[in-house]
C-alpha positions in Angstrom: 111.4 88.3 87.8 114.3 86.6 86.5 116.1 89.8 85.4 115.8 90.7 89.1 117.8 87.7 90.1 120.2 87.9 87.4 123.6 89.7 87.9 123.0 92.5 85.2 119.4 92.3 84.8 119.1 93.3 81.2 116.8 92.4 78.4 119.7 90.8 76.4 120.2 88.3 79.3 116.6 87.3 79.6 116.3 86.8 75.7 119.6 84.5 76.1 117.9 82.3 78.6 114.9 81.9 76.3 117.3 80.7 73.5 119.0 78.4 75.9 115.7 76.7 76.6 114.5 78.4 79.9 111.0 79.1 80.3 110.3 76.7 77.3 107.1 75.5 79.4 105.8 79.1 79.1 106.4 79.5 75.3 103.6 78.5 72.7 104.8 75.6 70.5 105.4 77.4 67.4 107.8 76.3 64.7 110.5 78.7 66.1 110.0 77.2 69.6 110.2 73.5 68.2 113.5 74.0 66.0 115.2 76.4 68.5 115.3 79.3 66.4 114.3 82.0 68.7 115.5 85.5 67.8 118.3 87.3 69.6 116.3 90.6 69.2 115.1 92.1 72.2 112.0 93.9 70.6 109.4 91.0 70.6 110.3 90.5 74.3 109.9 94.1 75.2 106.5 94.1 73.6 105.4 91.2 75.3 106.4 92.7 78.8 104.3 96.0 77.7 101.2 93.7 76.9 101.5 92.1 80.3 98.5 93.2 82.4 99.4 95.0 85.8 96.5 93.1 87.4 97.8 89.7 86.6 101.1 90.6 87.7 99.6 91.6 91.1 97.7 88.5 91.4 100.8 86.5 90.6 102.7 88.6 93.4 99.7 87.9 95.9 99.2 84.1 95.1 103.1 83.4 95.4 103.0 85.3 98.8 100.0 83.0 100.0 101.7 79.9 98.9 105.1 80.8 100.4 103.5 81.9 103.6 101.4 78.5 103.7 104.4 76.5 103.5 106.9 78.5 105.8 104.2 79.0 108.1 105.3 81.3 111.3 107.3 80.9 114.6 106.1 81.2 117.9 103.7 84.0 119.3 100.2 85.2 118.9 100.4 85.1 115.1 102.7 86.1 112.2 103.9 89.6 113.1 104.0 92.2 110.0 105.9 95.4 110.2 104.7 98.3 108.2 107.3 100.8 107.2 108.0 103.4 104.2 111.1 104.5 102.0 111.4 106.4 98.8 112.4 105.1 95.4 114.0 107.1 92.4 112.6 106.7 89.0 113.6 107.5 85.3 113.6 111.3 84.2 110.5 110.8 81.7 107.8 113.0 81.2 105.2 110.8 82.1 106.9 109.7 85.3 107.8 113.2 86.2 103.9 114.0 86.1 102.8 111.3 88.1 105.7 111.2 90.5 107.0 115.0 90.8 110.6 115.5 91.7 111.3 117.2 95.0 112.2 120.8 95.5 114.6 122.7 97.7 116.1 126.3 97.8 118.4 125.4 94.9 115.4 124.2 92.7 113.8 121.1 91.4 115.5 117.8 91.5 116.1 115.7 88.4 114.6 112.4 89.2 111.2 111.7 90.1 110.5 110.2 93.5 108.0 107.2 94.7 107.1 106.8 98.2 106.5 103.3 99.1 105.1 101.2 101.9 106.0 97.7 102.4 105.0 95.1 105.1 107.2 92.4 105.9 106.9 89.3 108.0 109.3 89.5 111.0 110.3 86.0 111.2 110.8 84.9 107.5 111.0 88.5 106.0 108.5 87.7 103.2 107.0 91.0 101.8 103.3 91.5 100.9 102.4 93.4 97.8 103.3 96.9 98.9 101.6 100.3 98.1 102.7 103.4 96.6 102.3 106.9 95.5 104.0 110.2 94.7 106.0 111.8 97.6 106.0 115.4 96.4 103.7 117.7 94.4 100.2 118.2 94.6 99.1 114.6 94.1 101.4 113.5 97.1 100.0 110.8 99.4 100.7 110.2 102.9 102.6 106.9 104.4 99.6 106.3 106.5 96.9 106.4 103.6 99.4 103.9 102.0 99.5 101.9 105.2 95.9 101.6 105.3 95.7 100.1 101.8 98.5 97.5 102.8 96.6 96.3 105.8 93.8 95.0 103.6 96.2 92.5 102.2 97.4 91.1 105.5 96.5 87.2 106.2 94.3 86.0 109.0 95.7 86.2 112.6 98.2 88.7 111.6 99.7 91.1 113.9 100.5 94.9 112.7 103.7 96.5 114.2 104.8 100.0 113.2 107.0 102.8 114.4 105.9 106.4 115.1 105.4 107.2 111.5 102.3 104.7 111.5 101.6 105.3 115.2 98.5 107.4 114.7 94.8 106.7 115.2 93.8 106.5 111.4 96.2 103.6 110.9 95.2 102.0 114.4 91.4 102.3 113.4 92.1 100.6 109.9 93.7 97.7 111.6 90.8 97.3 114.2 88.3 97.1 111.4 90.4 94.5 109.7 90.3 92.7 113.0 94.2 92.6 113.5 95.8 92.9 116.8 98.8 95.6 116.7 101.8 97.1 118.5 102.3 100.7 117.3 104.7 103.1 118.9 103.5 106.5 120.0 105.2 109.8 120.0 105.9 110.8 123.6 103.2 113.9 123.3 100.8 111.4 121.9 101.3 108.9 124.7 101.1 111.7 127.4 97.6 112.8 126.0 96.3 109.3 126.2 97.6 108.9 129.8 96.7 112.3 131.0 99.9 112.2 133.4 103.6 112.3 132.9 105.5 109.5 131.5 107.2 106.9 133.8 109.4 104.3 132.5 107.9 100.6 133.5 104.3 102.0 133.6 101.6 100.1 131.9 98.0 101.1 131.8 94.8 100.3 130.0 93.3 103.2 128.0 90.8 103.9 125.5 92.2 105.8 122.3 89.9 108.3 120.8 90.3 110.4 117.8 91.5 114.0 118.2 89.9 116.9 116.5 92.7 116.9 113.8 92.3 113.1 113.3 88.7 113.7 112.6 89.4 116.7 110.4 92.0 114.7 108.3 89.8 111.5 108.2 86.3 112.4 108.0 85.4 108.7 107.4 86.1 107.7 111.0 82.9 107.4 113.0 82.0 109.9 115.7 81.9 107.7 118.3 85.1 105.9 117.1 87.4 104.4 120.1 90.2 101.8 120.6 90.7 100.1 123.9 94.2 98.8 124.6 97.1 99.4 126.8 99.9 101.6 126.7 103.5 100.4 127.6 106.3 102.6 128.7 110.1 101.3 128.5 113.4 103.1 129.2 115.6 103.4 126.2 119.5 103.9 126.5 121.9 105.2 124.0 119.3 107.1 122.0 118.0 110.7 121.9 114.6 109.7 122.9 114.7 108.1 126.3 111.3 106.8 126.4 109.5 104.2 124.0 105.8 104.3 124.4 103.8 101.3 122.7 100.2 100.9 122.1 98.8 97.4 121.8 95.7 95.5 121.8 97.6 92.1 122.5 96.9 90.2 125.6 100.7 89.4 126.2 102.6 91.1 129.1 104.5 94.1 128.7 107.9 92.4 128.6 106.6 90.1 125.7 105.1 93.2 123.8 108.7 94.8 124.2 110.3 91.7 123.1 108.2 91.8 120.0 108.8 95.2 119.2 112.5 94.8 119.5 112.3 92.8 116.4 111.0 95.6 114.3 114.4 96.7 113.5 114.6 93.6 111.0 112.4 95.5 108.5 115.4 98.2 108.0 117.6 95.5 107.0 115.0 94.3 104.6 114.6 97.6 103.0 118.3 97.7 102.5 118.0 94.2 100.9 115.1 95.5 98.8 116.9 98.8 97.5 120.4 97.7 97.2 120.8 94.0 96.7 117.6 93.5 94.4 118.6 96.8 92.9 115.1 98.6 93.9 116.7 102.0 94.9 116.4 103.3 91.1 114.0 101.6 88.6 114.9 101.5 85.3 111.2 101.5 83.6 110.5 104.4 81.3 106.8 104.5 81.6 104.4 104.5 84.6 102.8 101.0 83.8 106.3 99.3 83.2 107.4 100.8 86.6 104.6 99.3 88.3 105.1 95.8 86.7 109.0 96.0 87.3 108.2 96.9 91.1 105.7 94.1 91.7 108.1 91.3 90.1 111.1 92.6 92.0 109.0 92.0 95.2 108.2 88.4 93.9 112.1 87.7 93.3 112.9 89.2 96.7 110.4 86.7 98.3 112.0 83.8 96.3 115.4 84.6 97.7 113.9 84.8 101.4 112.1 81.2 100.8 115.4 79.8 99.9 116.6 81.3 103.3 114.0 80.0 105.3 114.1 76.7 103.9 118.0 76.8 104.6 117.4 78.1 108.2 114.9 75.2 108.9 117.1 72.6 107.4 120.3 73.9 109.6 118.0 74.4 112.9 118.6 78.3 113.1 116.6 81.4 112.4 116.2 82.5 108.9 117.7 86.0 110.1 120.9 84.2 110.8 121.6 83.6 107.0 123.0 86.3 104.9 120.6 87.6 102.1 123.2 88.8 99.9 125.0 85.5 99.8 121.9 83.5 99.0 121.0 86.2 96.3 124.4 85.6 94.6 123.9 81.8 95.0 120.3 82.1 93.2 121.9 84.0 90.5 124.4 81.1 89.7 122.0 78.4 90.0 119.0 80.2 88.3 120.1 78.7 84.8 119.7 75.2 86.0 116.3 75.9 87.5 115.1 77.3 84.3 116.6 74.5 82.2 115.2 71.7 84.3 113.0 69.7 82.0 110.8 67.9 84.8 109.5 68.8 88.1 111.8 66.1 89.7 114.5 67.6 88.1 113.6 70.9 89.4 113.4 69.8 93.0 116.8 68.3 92.7 118.3 71.6 91.6 116.2 73.4 94.5 117.3 71.0 97.0 121.0 71.8 96.0 120.5 75.4 96.4 119.1 74.8 99.8 121.9 72.9 100.8 124.5 75.5 99.7 122.5 78.2 101.6 123.0 76.7 104.8 126.5 77.4 104.8 126.0 81.3 104.5 125.7 81.8 108.3 126.1 85.3 109.7 128.8 85.8 112.1 128.1 86.5 115.7 128.8 90.0 116.7 129.0 89.8 120.6 131.7 92.6 120.7 131.0 96.2 119.9 132.3 98.0 116.8 136.0 98.3 116.8 135.7 101.8 114.9 133.3 105.0 115.8 130.5 105.6 113.6 130.9 109.1 111.9 129.2 110.9 109.1 131.1 111.6 105.9 132.1 115.2 105.2 130.5 117.2 102.4 132.0 116.8 98.9 133.4 119.3 96.6 130.9 121.4 95.0 131.2 121.1 91.2 129.8 124.0 89.0 126.4 124.0 88.0 125.9 122.8 84.1 124.6 125.5 82.1 121.9 124.4 79.5 123.0 124.7 75.7 
């Protein structure tokens, strides 16, 4: 976890933290530790990481999330709103990783990097992330984003509201949320919404419906009971400046249509959260060289991400603003600089003093208010020069 919070994130930097006295409370009081003669070699630390149980790592991530969520709570609304969304990550080119997560293929042949499909569930207000679910994106063992979303729903806290885009706006995900007694706001495709309403789609329309699985839903999900149905409402709104001019939502909340639309407006936050995870926390290309180490690296990266989000929420509460008004990248850099002080703290009181200092500094990293439109047009970069294919020796 500390490797994800450090600038380079190498094994050597983690061992140096041990030699400086960091994590001292986690070490056995052997002779080397008492005399301060911890070896600079990385082999022992690497073996310790490999022996660490994945089950224990998952329990640590869940426990940290529950404690942080209890401390931070949630803002106004029906309950903490969690957004489901998916993405993909690249893995190392290793035989076991290739077998578990096959690379993609196209007309030019097979890709080089194994690809993993990831589904995250993040709280709208604070940005905290639940323990995600993942699986292969390509090949015969490929898993769907909807199936992974159903796994994540089992970890949602009580009174949570589920929100998702059209990729999870299907009956199987809605039925799984209903079975876990979670209210939902799911975006539907225009065709699916029209089948539910059985009439042309009209902006500003709101109607109570009973969502029943289609023949394809029953074929793909035989575990759904024959008489399954979901009572709810379909809310239709007009969109401007997009290819799809209509926004069709299915919800089981009792809030008004305008309140439901206002909640769904905040779904875009998950896109910036994924950018922070993949770019700032460097999760876009995992460095682990085995399946088990990859699992543990991914889980502890989520824990490191949640720690930064916690600092942001505490700073926002102190400044009287929303956590979304504070820069994630700036606070991430701040945590990197002050992490050695936290690790070297010899008492809980000293640790809290360093933590309070980090929170005080984080209040200064407010994002600028951008009321004006972009001063430059958005455009796509042109295709690059095509290099010749490298021949195998």
